[in-house]
N, C-alpha and C positions, 0 to 999 in steps of 0.2 A: 256271654259266649255267643258269637255268630251262628247262624243257622247252621252252615256248612260244617262248622267245628262240632257242633252237638249231633249231626248225623253221622259224622265219622267217629266220634266216641261211641255213639250208641251201636254203630254197626261192628267196632272192633269188640266192643264188651259183649254182645249178641253171639259174635263168632268164638270168644272165650267161653261164653255160657255154653254153647254148643260143643265145643270140645270137653268140657266138664262132663256133660250129659254123656257124651260117646265113652269117656272113660269109666263112668259109673256101670253103664250098661255093660262095659266089658268086665268089670270087675264082678258084676252080678253073673255074668254067663260063664265065668272062669274061676269056679271054688278055688281050685289048686294056686292061682295067682291073685285072689283077692286080696290078701293082706298086702303084698308088694304093691299092687295097683293104687290101693286106697291110699298107702305111705307116699306114694311118689306124688298122687294127686295133692296130699295135704301139703308136702313139699312144695309144688307148684304154686299153689294159692298163696302160701306165706311168703314167697319170694318179694324182694324188693323190686318195685317197677324200674326197669332200666331206663335210658335218657331217650331212646327210640320210642317206646312205648308211651312214656309219660307225654311226649310231643303230640302224640295222636288222643291221649284221652284226655288230657288237661290243657286249657287255654293257659297263657302265659301269667294272667292275673291269678288264677287257680293255683298254678304252680308255686308261685311267690308266696301264697297264702298258707299252703300246705308247708313248704319249707320252714317258715315261721313258726308253725305249730308242731310239726313232728321233724324229726332228723331224717327219716326214712318215710315213703310211702309204699305200702304193698298192694299185691293184687286183691287181696280179700277186702280191704278198704274200699276200693272202688267198685269191687263187685257186690259187696254189701249194700252200697248206695244204688246200684243198678237194679238190682232186685225189689227194692222199694219202689222205684220208678217204673219198672217194666216188669209187672206182675205175670204176663204171657210167659216170661223166660225163666221164671222162678219155680212155677209148679213142677215141670218134668223133673228137674233136678232134685227138688225136694222129694218126689214121690220116689225117686230112686234111692236117695239117702234112707227114707223110711223102711224101704225093703232090705237095707243093709245094717239095720239098728245093731244087730248082735256083733257086728264087726268093729275092730280097735278103733279105728280112726274114723268112722263114721259121726261120732258125736264130735269130734275135732271140727271135721268139715263142716258139719252143721252149724257150730257155733261161729265159725269165720263167717260163713257166708250168709246166715240169716239172723244174726243177732240185731240188727236193725228191722228185719222184715217182722220179727214176732211183735215189735212194739210199736211200730210205725205204720202198719197196715191193719186196717179194722179186722179183727177176728171174731167169730163165735166161739165163747167157752165150750168146749167139748172134750171128750177123752182124748183126742189128738192133739189138741191144744196144751193138755197137760203134759202129755208126751214130749212135744217140742219143747217146752219150758224145762223140763227135767234134762233133756240131751242138752240144752244150752248151757246149765250148771255143771253138768258133768264133763262135757266137751271144755268148757272155760277153764275147769279145774285142771284138767289134764294139760291144757295148752300153758297155763300160768307156771305148771311145774317143770315145763319143759324151759321156760325162761329162767326158773332159779338154779336148774341143773347146768345150765351154761353162763349162767350170770350175765344175762341180757337182757335187754328192754324191747325185745322185737315185738311183742303183743301189747305195748304200752296203750296204743289206740283202742283196742279191744276193751282193756281194763278201764281206760278213761271214759269210753262211751257206757259201760255197765254201771259206773259209778256216777257219772256227772248227769248223763241223761237219762238214767233209768232209777237208780237208787234214791237219787236226790229230787225225783220228780214224782210226786205221789200219783199223777194221772197216768202214767206208763207202769208204774211198778205195779198198780193195780190191776193191770192187764193180766197178769199171770196169777195162778193159785196161791192162796196165803202161805201154804207150806213152802212152795217154790220160792217166794217172796224171803221167807225167812232163810231157806238154804243159800238163795243169793248173796244175802246180807252177811252170811257167816263165812260165805267164800272171800267177799270183800274184804272183810275183816282180817283175814290171813294173810291177804296180801297188798294191803293199802300202803304200808311201810315199805315194803319192796319197791314199789312204783313211785316213790318219792311224793305221795300226796297227802303227806301229813297235815298239810293246812287244811284238807278238807275233814279232817277227822271230827271236828265240832259239829260241823253241818250233817255228816254222816250219823253221827249218834242220835240228833234230834230227829231223823227220819227212820230211826230203826223201826221194823215192825213190831207188834205186840206179841211174846211169846208166851204160850200157856202155862210155863212153869216158872214164872217171874219171881213168884214167893221164893221158890227154893233157890233160885239161881242169882238172881237180883236183876238191875235194869239193864239199859243198853250198855252203859260202861263195863260192867260185870260181864256180860256176855262177850264182848269185845275182847277183854284182857284174857278171859279163858280160852277163846279161839287162838288168841297171839300165843299163850304160853303153849297151847300144844302143837302151834306151827313151829316153835323154836326148837321143841324136843326132836321134829324131825328132820331140821336142817343138817347136812353134811358138808355143804361147800363153805370153805373158811370165810371167803368174802363176803359171801351174801349174809352170814351169821354176823360178821362184823358190822355189817349195814344195817341189818335190823337192830342191834344192840345199840349203836348210835342215835338210831331213829326213836328208839324207845323212850328217850329224854322227853317226848312230847308227851308221856304219860302223866309227868310231874303235875300234881295239883288235880289229878282226875280223882272224883269220889268214888270209893269203892267200898263194897262191903268186907268186914274181917276176914271171911275166909277167902275172898278174891285176892286180896291184898297178901294173904300169908302163901298164896299158891304161886303169885307173881315173885316174891321174894325167894320162895323155895327153887323156882324154875332158874333165877338168875344165878343163885347160889350154886347150883349144881354145875354151873359152868366156872366156877372159881376155883375148883381144885381140880390137879392133874389125876389121870388115872381113870378107871373106869367110873359108871358106865357111860360117861360122854366123851372122855379123852381130849378134852379142849386143849388146844394150842396155847403157847403162852400170850400170844396176843389176844385170843378169845378171853383167856382168864381175866387179863388187865382191863378188856373192854367192859367186861361182866361185873368186875369189881368197881368201874368207874359209874356204870348205870346204876348199880346196885347202890352205891353210895348216894348218888344224887336222889333217887327216888325215895330211900329210906335213909335218910341221914341220922336218925335217932338209932344209936346201938352200933354206929359205924366202928369205932375203935374195939370194942369187945369182939365184934365179928372178926376183925384183922388178928386180933390177939389169938383168938380161938383156932383160926385158920392156920396161923403160924406154929401153935401148939400141935396140931395134928401132922403139919408138915414135919415137925422134929421126930414124929413116930416113925417115920419112913426115912432111914438113914441113906436110901440109894436115890432120894432126891436131892441131898445135901451138895454133891459137886455141882448139879446143874444150877440149883440155887444160888451158891457161893459165886458161880462163874457170872451170873446175870447179875448179880450185885456188883462185884468187882469190876465188871467190863466198863459199864457206865461211869462209874467212878474215876476209873484210868483215864477214859477218853475225855471226862469234863477237867481232870487235873492236865491232860496234855494240851488242850486248847487253851486252858488259863496260862500255861507256861508260854506257849506260842504268842498269844495275845500280848503277855507281859514283855517278850522279847521285841516282839514288834513296837510295841509302844516305846520302849527304851531306845529301839534304833531311831525312830521318828525324832524323839527329843534331842538324842546327839546330833542329828541331822539340822535341825532347826539352827539358823544362825543367831549368834548371841548379839543383844544389842549393846553397842558402844556405851 
């Protein structure tokens, strides 16, 4: 980047940092408006950068590179880099966030702005450092749940950084306390399928930190599956749940303890039956059956037979079951007749050889 472009970009980001500082100070001085101000600030830094601002912040080469990596570039992405490069701008903002720790969106804002600063700037291990690491995990958890509730990937770059640049890099992961390392890896376990990074699963499990209760719980694969099953139980958005169930095919061949395997099987089986406590839709039930049959092929037919038997015990499900069985049969028969008619017409239209 030319020197003039660098100066322009740095000045623009410094001005943004000053505006963030002013809004945090206003939130600190206005208890009655604090929540609204912090929520508004969080929304502002999470916004996608528009064309005008992108032209000021990035050069053409950087803009093209970012377009290849991400579908969108948000203000928190460039501000996180800015606070690593310009530590004199980050300290006032960070100190104000620390004074607002107890507020709802404080950890959200900290996670967005300082997730790179925490790992890329040399810091002394202290009580404050422990609070920063804990706030990062807490804020990232809440942020990723926002993506799940809206079925979007707005914070993919944050997850991507925490996984590939922290969890898979021992030197950076070791910068935070051991307990926070474990909490971070548990967090990533719950969302790695959602953000379509299943190809990193094998490497992620190899870099898993050591847990004190490994003898009781199992190895990294067992801990990962336990977190995943807990996550599935909490999902209420149908497209997200369907996405998770399809991604779980990556678990095939994973060596698990008997208790973990049983837990996974029970979790999937809970989504195969209509009614409480899950009340899964028909699409979810079929996706759960497909995943269950793929991961646990032994006992497939007895499971379906038992499921059919229990469905027969609830007559109020019979009409919908019959309809869902008859409808695809009638549709398939209709298309077969249509294809046969068109095939016959084509044969009639073909000229006969003399």
